C-alpha positions as CSV (number, residue, x, y, z in Angstrom):
1,M,-44.8,3.9,-31.4
2,G,-43.9,0.5,-29.9
3,L,-42.0,-2.3,-31.6
4,L,-45.2,-4.5,-32.1
5,S,-47.0,-1.6,-33.7
6,R,-44.2,-0.9,-36.1
7,Q,-44.0,-4.6,-36.9
8,K,-47.8,-4.7,-37.5
9,G,-47.4,-1.7,-39.9
10,K,-44.6,-3.3,-41.8
11,T,-46.5,-6.6,-42.2
12,F,-49.5,-4.7,-43.5
13,E,-47.4,-2.7,-46.0
14,R,-45.7,-5.9,-47.3
15,W,-49.1,-7.6,-47.7
16,L,-50.5,-4.5,-49.4
17,A,-47.5,-4.3,-51.8
18,K,-48.0,-8.0,-52.7
19,T,-51.7,-7.4,-53.2
20,F,-51.0,-4.5,-55.6
21,R,-48.6,-6.6,-57.6
22,A,-51.6,-8.5,-59.1
23,I,-52.2,-5.3,-61.1
24,F,-48.9,-3.4,-60.9
25,P,-46.0,-6.0,-61.0
26,T,-43.6,-3.3,-59.9
27,A,-45.4,-2.5,-56.7
28,R,-43.1,-2.4,-53.7
29,R,-42.9,-1.2,-50.1
30,T,-40.8,2.0,-50.0
31,L,-37.8,2.0,-47.7
32,T,-38.3,3.7,-44.3
33,Q,-35.4,6.2,-44.9
34,Q,-37.1,7.6,-48.0
35,R,-40.5,7.8,-46.3
36,D,-39.1,9.6,-43.2
37,S,-38.1,12.5,-45.3
38,G,-41.6,12.7,-46.9
39,E,-40.2,12.0,-50.4
40,A,-41.9,8.7,-51.0
41,P,-45.2,7.0,-50.4
42,D,-45.5,3.9,-48.2
43,I,-46.2,1.7,-51.2
44,S,-44.8,2.6,-54.6
45,I,-47.1,2.0,-57.6
46,P,-47.2,4.0,-60.8
47,G,-49.6,7.0,-60.7
48,W,-50.6,6.6,-57.0
49,W,-49.3,8.0,-53.7
50,V,-50.3,5.2,-51.2
51,E,-50.3,5.9,-47.5
52,A,-50.9,2.7,-45.5
53,K,-51.9,2.4,-41.9
54,H,-52.9,-0.5,-39.7
55,W,-53.8,0.5,-36.2
56,R,-56.3,-0.6,-33.5
57,K,-58.6,2.2,-34.8
58,V,-57.3,4.3,-37.7
59,N,-58.2,7.9,-38.2
60,I,-59.0,7.6,-41.9
61,R,-59.2,11.3,-42.6
62,Q,-55.9,12.0,-40.9
63,C,-54.2,9.2,-42.9
64,F,-55.7,10.5,-46.2
65,E,-54.6,14.1,-45.4
66,Q,-51.1,12.8,-44.7
67,A,-51.1,11.2,-48.2
68,V,-52.3,14.5,-49.8
69,D,-49.7,16.6,-47.8
70,E,-46.8,14.3,-48.5
71,A,-47.6,14.1,-52.2
72,K,-47.8,17.9,-52.4
73,R,-44.6,18.3,-50.5
74,A,-42.8,15.9,-52.9
75,K,-44.4,17.8,-55.8
76,S,-45.8,14.5,-57.0
77,T,-48.6,14.3,-59.6
78,D,-49.6,10.9,-58.3
79,L,-53.2,10.5,-57.0
80,P,-53.2,10.3,-53.2
81,I,-54.9,7.3,-51.6
82,A,-55.1,6.0,-48.0
83,V,-55.3,2.3,-47.4
84,T,-56.3,1.7,-43.8
85,K,-57.1,-1.3,-41.6
86,D,-58.5,-1.4,-38.1
87,N,-57.7,-4.5,-36.1
88,R,-59.9,-7.4,-37.1
89,K,-61.6,-5.4,-39.9
90,E,-61.2,-5.4,-43.6
91,P,-58.9,-2.8,-45.3
92,L,-60.5,0.3,-46.7
93,A,-59.2,2.5,-49.6
94,T,-60.0,6.2,-49.3
95,L,-59.6,8.8,-52.1
96,R,-61.1,12.1,-53.1
97,L,-64.6,11.9,-54.7
98,Q,-63.3,13.7,-57.8
99,D,-60.6,11.0,-58.2
100,F,-63.1,8.2,-57.6
101,L,-65.5,9.7,-60.3
102,W,-62.5,9.9,-62.7
103,L,-61.8,6.2,-62.1
104,L,-65.5,5.3,-62.6
105,Q,-65.5,7.3,-65.9
106,R,-62.4,5.3,-67.1
107,V,-63.9,2.0,-66.2
108,K,-67.1,2.9,-68.0
109,L,-65.1,3.9,-71.1
110,L,-63.1,0.6,-71.0
111,E,-66.3,-1.4,-70.6
112,E,-67.9,0.3,-73.6
113,Q,-64.9,-0.4,-75.7
114,I,-64.9,-4.1,-74.8
115,A,-68.7,-4.3,-75.3
116,E,-68.7,-2.8,-78.8
117,P,-70.2,-5.5,-81.1
118,S,-68.3,-6.5,-84.2
119,E,-69.7,-7.9,-87.4
120,H,-69.4,-11.3,-85.8
121,G,-71.1,-10.4,-82.6
122,S,-69.8,-9.6,-79.2
123,A,-68.8,-13.2,-78.3
124,M,-66.5,-13.3,-81.3
125,V,-64.9,-10.0,-80.1
126,L,-64.1,-11.6,-76.8
127,V,-62.5,-14.6,-78.4
128,Q,-60.5,-12.4,-80.7
129,R,-59.3,-10.3,-77.8
130,Q,-58.1,-13.4,-76.0
131,A,-56.3,-14.6,-79.1
132,E,-54.5,-11.3,-79.7
133,P,-51.2,-10.5,-78.0
134,P,-51.5,-8.6,-74.8
135,L,-51.9,-4.9,-75.0
136,A,-48.9,-2.8,-74.2
137,A,-50.7,-1.5,-71.1
138,E,-51.1,-5.1,-69.8
139,T,-47.4,-5.8,-70.0
140,D,-46.2,-2.3,-68.9
141,P,-48.2,-0.9,-65.9
142,T,-46.9,2.6,-66.5
143,L,-48.7,2.7,-69.8
144,L,-51.9,1.7,-68.2
145,V,-51.5,4.5,-65.7
146,N,-50.7,7.0,-68.4
147,I,-53.9,5.9,-70.3
148,L,-56.0,6.3,-67.2
149,K,-54.4,9.4,-65.6
150,P,-56.5,12.5,-65.5
151,K,-55.5,15.4,-67.7
């Protein structure tokens, strides 16, 4: 792999870590020495094994299988995900269908909890939620992952 290709990959990984920080404040790019041994994902976020690739044309399946294989080799319980980007295209996130369905189920449950009407009506519930202190999961991303992690 040439110097420019490695630089493009590093730039993409830094951008991706910054993007993930909007949800996971502890997100960071893993050091190359750790990744070379297969002991760490490209991007470290709680509950997820992130493999990141930015090439001219990425083989998405190969990248995802690398995430799965490395997570298994590291005996990680994190969910594997491949975030890939072809040149001049938008990034894609690839995960197993069972993991995607699990995420959709959690989102639906959270939406139902938020939408539950109170005696004052749903608009009042939203105002009350905004006035309350943040949930522990909002201040500690590891709690959010533990809440959402499949059993």
